[in-house]
C-alpha positions in Angstrom: 15.2 6.3 -36.6 16.5 4.5 -33.5 19.9 5.9 -32.2 21.4 4.1 -29.2 21.3 6.3 -26.1 25.0 5.7 -25.5 25.9 7.5 -28.7 24.1 10.6 -27.5 26.0 10.5 -24.2 29.3 10.3 -26.0 28.2 13.1 -28.3 27.3 15.4 -25.3 30.6 14.7 -23.6 32.6 15.5 -26.7 30.6 18.7 -27.2 31.3 19.8 -23.6 35.0 19.0 -23.8 35.4 20.1 -27.5 37.9 17.3 -27.7 37.8 13.6 -28.4 40.8 12.8 -26.2 39.4 14.7 -23.2 36.0 13.1 -23.7 37.6 9.6 -23.8 39.3 10.2 -20.5 36.1 11.4 -18.8 34.1 8.5 -20.2 36.9 5.9 -19.5 36.9 4.6 -23.0 39.6 4.8 -25.8 39.8 7.8 -28.2 39.2 5.5 -31.2 36.0 4.3 -29.5 34.9 7.9 -29.1 35.7 8.7 -32.8 33.9 5.6 -33.9 30.8 6.5 -31.9 30.6 10.0 -33.4 31.0 8.6 -36.9 28.2 6.1 -36.2 26.0 8.9 -34.9 26.6 11.1 -38.0 25.9 8.2 -40.3 22.6 7.4 -38.6 21.5 11.0 -38.5 22.9 11.7 -42.0 24.4 15.0 -40.7 27.7 16.3 -39.5 27.6 17.3 -35.9 31.2 18.4 -35.4 33.8 20.3 -37.4 37.4 19.2 -36.8 39.9 22.0 -36.0 43.5 22.1 -35.0 42.6 22.6 -31.3 39.8 19.9 -31.3 36.2 20.0 -32.5 33.3 22.4 -32.5 29.6 21.9 -33.1 28.2 22.5 -36.5 24.8 24.2 -36.7 23.1 20.8 -36.9 25.3 19.7 -33.9 24.2 22.8 -31.9 20.5 22.0 -32.5 21.0 18.3 -31.6 23.0 19.2 -28.5 20.2 21.5 -27.2 17.7 18.7 -27.2 20.0 15.7 -26.4 21.5 17.4 -23.4 18.0 18.2 -22.0 16.9 14.6 -22.6 19.9 13.2 -20.9 19.4 15.5 -17.9 15.8 14.3 -17.6 16.9 10.7 -17.7 19.5 11.3 -15.1 16.9 13.1 -12.9 14.6 10.1 -13.3 17.4 7.7 -12.4 18.1 9.8 -9.3 14.5 9.9 -8.2 14.3 6.1 -8.7 17.3 5.6 -6.6 15.9 7.9 -3.9 12.7 5.9 -3.9 14.5 2.6 -3.6 16.4 4.0 -0.7 13.1 5.4 0.8 14.4 9.0 0.6 11.4 10.2 -1.4 8.2 8.8 -2.8 4.4 8.5 -2.2 2.3 5.7 -0.8 -1.5 5.6 -1.2 -3.2 3.5 1.5 -6.9 2.6 1.9 -8.2 1.6 5.3 -11.5 1.4 7.2 -12.3 3.7 10.2 -12.1 0.9 12.8 -8.8 -0.5 11.6 -7.4 3.0 11.3 -8.1 3.7 15.0 -7.4 0.4 16.7 -4.6 -1.0 14.5 -3.0 1.2 11.9 -2.3 4.5 13.8 0.8 3.4 15.6 2.3 1.9 12.4 1.6 5.1 10.5 3.3 7.1 13.3 6.3 4.8 13.3 6.7 4.8 9.5 6.3 8.5 9.2 9.0 9.1 11.9 11.4 6.7 10.2 10.7 7.9 6.6 9.6 11.5 6.9 10.2 12.3 3.2 7.6 9.6 2.1 4.3 11.3 1.4 1.4 9.3 2.7 -2.1 9.5 1.2 -4.8 7.8 3.1 -8.5 7.2 2.3 -11.2 5.6 4.4 -13.6 3.2 2.7 -15.3 -0.1 3.3 -13.3 -3.3 2.4 -15.4 -3.9 -0.7 -14.8 -0.3 -2.0 -11.1 -0.5 -1.1 -10.7 -3.8 -3.2 -12.3 -1.9 -6.1 -9.9 0.9 -5.8 -6.9 -1.5 -5.7 -8.1 -3.1 -8.9 -8.7 0.4 -10.5 -5.1 1.3 -9.6 -6.1 4.4 -7.5 -4.4 3.1 -4.3 -1.3 1.1 -3.8 -2.6 -1.1 -1.0 -5.3 -1.5 1.6 -5.5 -2.7 5.2 -8.7 -4.7 5.3 -10.8 -7.1 7.3 -10.3 -10.6 6.0 -11.2 -13.0 4.5 -11.4 -11.6 1.0 -12.1 -13.9 -1.9 -10.8 -12.1 -5.1 -8.4 -13.8 -7.5 -6.9 -10.5 -8.5 -5.9 -9.5 -5.0 -2.9 -10.7 -3.0 -3.4 -10.8 0.7 -0.8 -10.8 3.5 -2.0 -11.6 7.0 -0.9 -9.0 9.6 -3.0 -9.4 12.8 -5.1 -12.2 14.1 -8.5 -11.1 15.5 -11.5 -12.8 17.2 -15.2 -12.0 16.7 -17.1 -12.2 20.0 -20.5 -11.1 21.4 -20.7 -8.7 24.2 -23.4 -7.3 26.4 -23.9 -4.6 29.1 -24.0 -5.1 32.8 -27.3 -6.9 32.8 -25.6 -9.7 30.9 -22.9 -10.2 33.6 -24.5 -13.4 34.9 -25.2 -14.8 31.5 -21.5 -14.3 30.6 -20.5 -17.0 33.1 -22.1 -19.9 31.2 -21.4 -20.5 27.5 -24.4 -20.0 25.2 -25.6 -22.3 22.4 -26.2 -20.7 19.0 -29.9 -21.1 19.5 -29.8 -19.2 22.8 -27.7 -16.6 21.1 -30.2 -16.1 18.2 -33.0 -15.5 20.8 -31.2 -12.5 22.2 -31.5 -8.9 20.7 -28.6 -8.8 18.3 -26.6 -5.7 17.2 -24.3 -6.1 14.2 -22.6 -4.2 11.4 -24.4 -3.7 8.2 -24.6 -6.3 5.4 -21.7 -4.8 3.5 -19.3 -5.6 6.3 -16.8 -8.4 5.8 -16.9 -9.0 9.6 -20.7 -9.4 9.6 -20.7 -11.8 6.6 -18.0 -13.9 8.2 -19.9 -14.4 11.5 -23.2 -14.8 9.6 -21.8 -17.6 7.4 -20.3 -19.4 10.4 -23.6 -19.4 12.3 -25.5 -20.6 9.2 -23.1 -23.6 9.1 -24.3 -24.3 12.6 -27.9 -24.2 11.5 -28.7 -20.8 12.9 -29.7 -17.8 10.9 -28.8 -14.5 12.4 -31.7 -12.1 12.7 -30.3 -8.8 13.9 -32.5 -6.2 15.6 -30.1 -3.3 15.0 -27.6 -2.8 12.1 -24.9 -0.2 12.4 -22.0 1.2 10.3 -19.3 1.6 12.9 -17.6 -0.7 15.5 -17.6 2.1 18.1 -21.4 2.3 17.9 -21.6 -1.5 18.4 -19.8 -1.0 21.7 -21.9 2.0 22.8 -25.2 0.4 21.9 -24.4 -2.7 23.9 -23.2 -0.6 26.8 -26.6 1.1 27.1 -28.3 -2.3 27.1 -30.0 -2.1 23.6 -28.8 -5.7 23.0 -25.7 -7.8 22.5 -23.2 -6.7 19.9 -20.9 -8.7 17.7 -17.5 -7.0 17.9 -13.8 -7.6 17.4 -12.3 -8.7 20.8 -9.0 -7.0 20.3 -10.7 -3.6 19.6 -13.0 -3.9 22.6 -10.4 -4.5 25.4 -11.0 -1.2 27.1 -14.7 -1.8 27.6 -14.1 -5.4 28.8 -11.3 -4.4 31.2 -13.5 -1.6 32.7 -16.4 -4.1 33.0 -18.6 -1.8 31.0 -19.2 -4.8 28.7 -19.1 -8.6 29.3 -17.9 -11.3 26.8 -20.7 -13.8 26.2 -18.9 -17.0 25.5 -20.3 -19.5 23.1 -20.2 -23.3 23.3 -18.2 -23.2 20.1 -16.2 -20.0 19.6 -16.1 -18.4 16.2 -12.8 -19.2 14.4 -10.3 -16.4 14.4 -9.5 -14.5 11.2 -7.1 -11.8 10.2 -6.6 -8.2 9.3 -4.3 -8.0 6.3 -2.6 -6.0 3.7 -4.1 -6.3 0.3 -2.7 -5.3 -3.1 -2.9 -6.2 -6.8 -1.3 -9.5 -7.8 -0.4 -8.4 -11.3 1.5 -5.3 -10.3 4.8 -5.5 -8.3 4.8 -3.5 -5.1 7.1 -0.5 -4.9 10.0 -0.6 -2.4 8.0 1.9 -0.3 4.9 -0.2 -0.2 6.9 -3.4 0.5 8.7 -1.7 3.4 5.4 -0.5 4.8 3.8 -3.9 4.7 6.8 -5.6 6.3 6.5 -3.0 9.1 3.0 -4.1 9.8 4.2 -7.6 10.6 6.7 -6.5 13.1 6.1 -5.2 16.7 6.1 -1.4 17.1 9.1 -0.2 19.0 
């Protein structure tokens, strides 16, 4: 049995008003249209739902039973419509974001603060994982979007560039003189290298670029965090491959020195990633658009 929802709405209004004429005024339709709708409902249900009286109409036993369930169902639908409208207007909702530790600290924090102040009723859920694991969570549907190191080569994932970054090599104070003359890739490979572990997108990007130049990277130390790269280079354990934009404080204080290359590594991006096959919610879309604007 498939009864149009509109018939139930008319039925509920008639039951509340106990009158076809009053219901027609409230619904902004003609009284004959109301009568026709109730007749159609009774025909489809094969039951009388109203008893006609001189003063109007009253529910039959079958009508009372139907009214109890139909009114509850309509209220739930109306509540759902209200919640949907609130979400579209960013008055309520939830956003699940995945991000790595380094991007959280050096890039995402001011955007999270700005978004939360502007939309305090939106609940933010944030998890920290590597880029590879975040992509898996996107495809599993357990997060709405992720802010990741790019490039990512996955046909299921849509990527939107947010911030341009540059991979550079830095060394401690003993490398001050060497920082004045650009290094060849061969000279670079002879130095003690400190890099992120092999699961890192940043590491793979630099490694592949150097391979194209005929040099295989043979790191002496592999670490799991960008901050450790900076600190290990600072205490002279070697030269670290870091993101320039996230290392400015060390460079400005001259705790580390940028070792320029004869051919610099091409820039890449940090970006917002989400599933191609699932449309973004208005909350997620607003958040991503905010990432591409300067923080005020």
